[in-house]
Wavefront OBJ file of the C-alpha trace (Angstrom):
o trace
v 0.048 0.253 0.015
v 1.321 3.427 -0.868
v -0.793 6.269 0.557
v 1.419 8.651 -0.496
v 0.633 8.279 -4.099
v -1.709 10.868 -5.121
v -4.353 10.046 -8.247
v -3.434 9.131 -11.584
v -5.971 11.159 -12.024
v -3.928 14.700 -11.578
v -6.528 14.806 -8.470
v -4.925 16.430 -5.480
v -6.461 16.721 -1.720
v -7.508 20.519 -0.535
v -8.179 22.097 2.535
v -7.590 20.881 6.137
v -6.761 17.335 6.779
v -9.822 15.529 8.439
v -10.042 12.685 10.303
v -10.743 9.105 8.111
v -7.422 10.342 5.784
v -4.770 8.906 5.882
v -1.141 10.270 4.864
v 2.441 9.171 5.220
v 5.070 10.827 6.778
v 8.554 10.790 5.187
v 11.485 12.282 6.784
v 14.820 11.407 4.587
v 18.394 11.375 5.777
v 20.904 12.001 2.793
v 24.077 11.379 2.657
v 25.466 12.814 -0.720
v 29.051 11.791 -0.672
v 27.756 8.380 -0.639
v 25.177 9.012 -3.007
v 22.331 7.452 -1.178
v 19.675 8.396 1.027
v 17.639 6.671 3.802
v 14.035 7.397 4.292
v 11.959 6.498 7.833
v 8.405 6.404 6.715
v 5.100 6.155 8.405
v 1.828 5.867 7.923
v -0.586 7.731 10.204
v -4.652 7.118 9.905
v -6.565 11.183 11.044
v -8.615 10.426 14.037
v -10.582 12.562 15.500
v -8.452 12.637 18.854
v -4.548 10.975 18.885
v -3.587 10.187 14.950
v -2.791 6.419 14.998
v 0.625 5.248 13.666
v -0.761 2.536 11.301
v 3.410 1.319 10.457
v 4.181 1.394 14.177
v 5.120 -2.318 14.564
v 7.988 -1.960 11.652
v 11.087 -1.375 12.542
v 12.702 1.966 11.933
v 16.820 1.235 13.775
v 19.122 -0.667 10.890
v 19.297 -3.345 13.751
v 15.659 -4.351 14.350
v 14.847 -4.225 10.209
v 17.493 -6.476 9.632
v 16.193 -8.874 12.142
v 12.596 -8.084 11.029
v 13.991 -8.717 7.172
v 16.002 -12.294 8.547
v 12.455 -13.367 9.783
v 10.382 -12.654 6.822
v 12.535 -14.351 5.078
v 12.970 -17.384 7.384
v 8.927 -17.485 7.082
v 8.466 -16.694 3.954
v 6.152 -14.566 4.172
l 1 2 3 4 5 6 7 8 9 10 11 12 13 14 15 16 17 18 19 20 21 22 23 24 25 26 27 28 29 30 31 32 33 34 35 36 37 38 39 40 41 42 43 44 45 46 47 48 49 50 51 52 53 54 55 56 57 58 59 60 61 62 63 64 65 66 67 68 69 70 71 72 73 74 75 76 77
């Protein structure tokens, strides 16, 4: 699911963010000398109260990410 992709019809959201909408927050850390970047992405559901981080269970630290991916491969998920 790529919630940050906008419709191919060129429709862009307008107005204030409303509950029920989903958005992606994706700060990027650039390493120009290595010609690479690291994107830390979260998918957020806007609620009438505190926003819900839908991607909260996905690891963001490199060590945890490698372990998570290794477990997925081992379990063939």
